[in-house]
C-alpha angles and dihedrals in degrees: 000000000000124000120203125211127176110353101180103187137051090231092054091048092051092050092050090050092048094049092045090058094039093055096034092234127171108244133208110192111206103165120197101207107152129041123233089256092054100258118139113248096191130057121226093263091056093047090051092047090049091054094042104039111018109032095054089058 
């Protein structure tokens, strides 16, 4: 199995999703989206990519 952490860009998220399917891996999605101080660590494109490409896997 593979566990994700902070995937900060939409491109990175799409690549992880593609490789997960390509290699038929088990996936644990543990997104790091907000810093301890409350700042967002992902832009809107990355959040959308996470919902669209990674979470359905």
